[in-house]
C-alpha positions as CSV (number, residue, x, y, z in Angstrom):
1,M,0.0,0.0,0.0
2,L,1.3,3.4,-0.9
3,L,0.1,6.6,0.7
4,S,1.1,10.1,-0.2
5,G,0.0,13.7,0.1
6,A,1.2,16.6,-2.1
7,V,2.1,19.6,0.0
8,S,0.7,23.0,-1.2
9,V,2.7,26.2,-0.9
10,V,-0.4,28.2,0.1
11,N,-0.1,29.2,3.8
12,S,-2.9,28.9,6.4
13,Q,-4.7,26.0,4.6
14,E,-6.7,23.6,6.8
15,T,-5.3,20.1,6.9
16,V,-8.0,17.6,6.0
17,R,-7.7,14.2,7.6
18,L,-9.7,11.4,5.8
19,H,-10.3,7.8,6.9
20,F,-10.7,5.4,4.0
21,E,-12.0,1.9,3.9
22,V,-11.5,0.0,0.7
23,I,-14.0,-2.9,0.2
24,V,-13.5,-5.5,-2.6
25,D,-16.2,-8.2,-3.1
26,G,-17.7,-7.4,0.3
27,S,-14.4,-7.6,2.3
28,A,-12.3,-4.8,3.7
29,V,-8.8,-4.9,2.2
30,A,-7.4,-1.6,3.5
31,R,-8.2,1.1,6.0
32,P,-5.7,4.0,5.4
33,T,-5.9,7.4,7.0
34,V,-4.4,10.3,5.0
35,A,-4.0,14.0,5.9
36,V,-3.5,16.6,3.2
37,P,-3.9,20.4,3.0
38,A,-7.3,21.4,1.6
39,G,-7.0,21.9,-2.1
40,S,-4.0,19.6,-2.4
41,T,-4.0,16.1,-3.9
42,G,-3.4,12.9,-1.9
43,R,-3.0,9.4,-3.2
44,V,-3.7,5.9,-2.0
45,E,-2.5,2.9,-3.9
46,I,-3.6,-0.6,-2.9
47,D,-1.8,-3.6,-4.4
48,D,-4.1,-5.7,-6.6
49,V,-6.9,-3.1,-6.3
50,G,-5.8,0.2,-7.9
51,R,-5.0,3.9,-7.3
52,F,-7.2,6.6,-5.8
53,A,-6.2,10.2,-6.0
54,F,-8.3,12.7,-4.1
55,T,-8.5,16.5,-3.7
56,P,-10.5,17.7,-0.7
57,T,-11.9,21.2,-0.7
58,S,-13.6,22.9,2.3
59,R,-17.2,24.1,1.6
60,G,-17.7,26.0,4.8
61,S,-17.0,24.9,8.4
62,D,-19.0,21.6,8.2
63,R,-18.9,20.6,4.5
64,L,-16.3,19.0,2.3
65,A,-16.1,18.3,-1.4
66,I,-13.7,15.6,-2.6
67,M,-12.8,15.2,-6.2
68,F,-11.5,11.7,-7.0
69,D,-9.4,10.3,-9.8
70,I,-10.0,6.5,-9.5
71,D,-8.2,3.8,-11.5
72,A,-9.3,0.5,-10.2
73,G,-11.0,-2.7,-11.4
74,G,-10.2,-1.9,-15.0
75,R,-12.1,1.4,-14.8
76,Q,-11.0,5.0,-14.7
77,F,-13.4,7.7,-13.6
78,R,-13.6,11.0,-11.7
79,P,-16.5,11.2,-9.2
80,E,-17.1,14.1,-6.8
81,L,-18.3,13.3,-3.3
82,L,-20.0,16.0,-1.1
83,M,-20.1,15.3,2.6
84,R,-20.8,16.8,5.9
85,E,-18.6,16.6,9.0
86,N,-20.4,13.8,10.7
87,G,-21.6,11.9,7.6
88,P,-19.5,9.3,5.9
89,G,-19.7,8.9,2.1
90,S,-18.9,6.3,-0.4
91,V,-18.2,5.6,-4.1
92,A,-19.1,2.1,-5.4
93,W,-18.5,0.4,-8.8
94,T,-18.0,-2.9,-10.5
95,S,-15.0,-4.1,-12.4
96,E,-15.0,-3.7,-16.2
97,G,-16.3,-7.2,-16.7
98,G,-18.7,-7.0,-13.8
99,E,-17.1,-9.9,-11.9
100,R,-15.8,-7.8,-8.9
101,T,-17.4,-5.2,-6.8
102,F,-15.6,-2.2,-5.2
103,E,-16.5,0.4,-2.7
104,L,-14.4,3.3,-1.3
105,R,-15.8,4.5,2.0
106,V,-14.6,7.8,3.4
107,S,-15.1,9.7,6.6
108,W,-13.8,13.1,7.6
109,A,-11.8,13.0,10.8
110,R,-11.6,16.5,12.4
């Protein structure tokens, strides 16, 4: 598993800490936590699953938008997830051939 966060040169940015749970075919395969400055891009790479890049952006004191760049299960797509401070969110998909299911769950840890 590879975790990384790109550091932004903008001062006074809030650091966003996200807990991820990667589910493949109904089983959790990874539970990384990553912190990145708001507006910067972080990355999670899970062996035999894929790569998830994400850019969180604050939308007020209790809302967060996360732009994803997902490359997993033979699919590449860029969903956006809008979430509140106490509400987890998720993105789910099937592999290109439909034989595997994936879910990326995320919660915002303040």
